C-alpha positions in Angstrom: -5.4 60.2 8.3 -6.3 61.8 11.5 -10.0 62.4 11.8 -10.0 64.1 15.2 -12.0 67.2 15.9 -15.3 66.0 14.5 -14.3 65.9 10.9 -16.2 63.6 8.6 -15.1 62.0 5.3 -17.7 62.0 2.6 -17.2 59.7 -0.4 -19.3 60.4 -3.4 -19.8 58.0 -6.3 -20.5 59.8 -9.5 -21.9 57.9 -12.5 -22.8 59.0 -16.1 -26.3 60.3 -16.7 -29.0 57.7 -16.5 -30.5 55.5 -13.7 -28.3 52.6 -12.8 -29.7 49.6 -11.0 -28.3 46.4 -9.7 -30.0 43.1 -10.5 -28.4 39.8 -9.5 -25.0 41.5 -9.1 -24.8 42.9 -12.6 -25.0 46.6 -13.5 -27.6 47.7 -16.0 -28.7 51.1 -17.2 -32.2 52.3 -17.7 -32.5 54.5 -20.7 -35.1 57.2 -20.9 -35.8 58.5 -24.4 -37.8 61.7 -24.9 -37.4 62.0 -28.7 -37.7 59.4 -31.4 -34.2 59.7 -32.9 -31.5 57.3 -31.6 -27.7 57.3 -31.8 -26.3 53.9 -32.5 -22.5 53.7 -31.8 -19.6 51.2 -31.9 -20.8 49.6 -35.1 -18.8 47.6 -37.5 -18.0 49.6 -40.7 -19.8 46.8 -42.7 -23.2 47.4 -41.0 -25.8 48.6 -43.5 -29.0 50.7 -43.3 -31.1 47.6 -44.1 -29.6 45.6 -41.3 -30.4 48.3 -38.7 -33.9 48.9 -40.2 -34.6 45.2 -39.8 -33.1 45.0 -36.2 -34.9 48.1 -34.9 -38.1 47.2 -36.8 -38.6 44.5 -34.1 -39.4 47.3 -31.7 -41.7 49.5 -33.8 -41.9 51.4 -37.1 -38.6 52.7 -38.3 -38.9 56.1 -40.1 -35.3 56.6 -41.2 -31.9 55.0 -40.8 -28.6 56.8 -41.6 -25.4 54.9 -41.3 -22.5 57.3 -41.3 -20.0 55.6 -43.5 -16.5 55.1 -42.2 -17.4 56.4 -38.8 -18.9 53.3 -37.0 -22.1 54.9 -36.0 -25.6 55.6 -37.2 -28.9 57.4 -36.5 -32.2 55.5 -36.4 -35.5 57.4 -36.2 -38.5 55.5 -34.9 -42.1 56.6 -35.4 -42.6 57.5 -31.8 -40.6 58.0 -28.6 -42.0 55.0 -26.8 -40.8 52.7 -29.6 -37.4 54.4 -29.5 -37.2 53.8 -25.8 -38.1 50.2 -26.2 -35.5 49.7 -28.9 -32.8 51.5 -26.9 -33.4 49.5 -23.8 -33.5 46.2 -25.7 -30.5 46.8 -28.0 -28.1 48.9 -25.9 -25.1 46.6 -25.0 -26.2 43.9 -27.5 -23.8 42.3 -30.0 -24.0 43.1 -33.7 -21.4 41.7 -36.1 -19.0 41.1 -33.2 -19.3 44.6 -31.7 -21.2 45.7 -28.6 -23.7 48.4 -29.7 -24.2 51.6 -27.8 -27.8 52.9 -28.3 -28.9 56.2 -26.7 -31.1 59.1 -27.6 -29.5 61.3 -30.3 -28.3 64.7 -29.2 -28.7 67.8 -31.3 -25.5 68.6 -33.4 -23.0 70.9 -31.8 -22.6 74.4 -33.3 -19.4 74.1 -35.4 -19.0 77.8 -36.1 -17.0 78.4 -33.0 -14.4 76.4 -31.2 -14.6 75.3 -27.6 -13.1 78.6 -26.3 -15.9 80.6 -28.0 -13.7 82.1 -30.6 -13.9 81.9 -34.4 -12.2 79.0 -36.2 -11.0 81.2 -39.1 -7.7 81.7 -37.5 -5.5 84.6 -38.3 -2.0 85.3 -37.2 0.6 84.2 -39.7 4.3 84.6 -39.4 6.6 81.7 -39.3 8.3 80.4 -42.4 12.0 80.4 -43.4 14.1 83.4 -42.6 17.6 83.8 -44.0 19.9 84.9 -41.1 22.8 85.9 -43.3 
């Protein structure tokens, strides 16, 4: 590349949301939680509500646990946001039943009435089918 004429090359490193810090050469993520409901992902399908309640109970009072069967994730609601943040920071990236958990603040559900293009999902159209040409 020819960089004559005063041109400058700018390289930007873009990372996912969150504050990333380096300690001793490893990359860790600080998690900031504003609500008290957590998403827990990458779970084994055999994980139970009681297992998660016991695990998260080490970081505060657990109000509710909902394992979504056959999906590999759950929602855990703590009694207050500071407890949720403590649990998320401690358990994100930890092993449970041979899987590395992903723990983050739960996001509100997406509106499922419309597809990503903003249109209705009800469809329409038609046509197709078999047509005798003779």
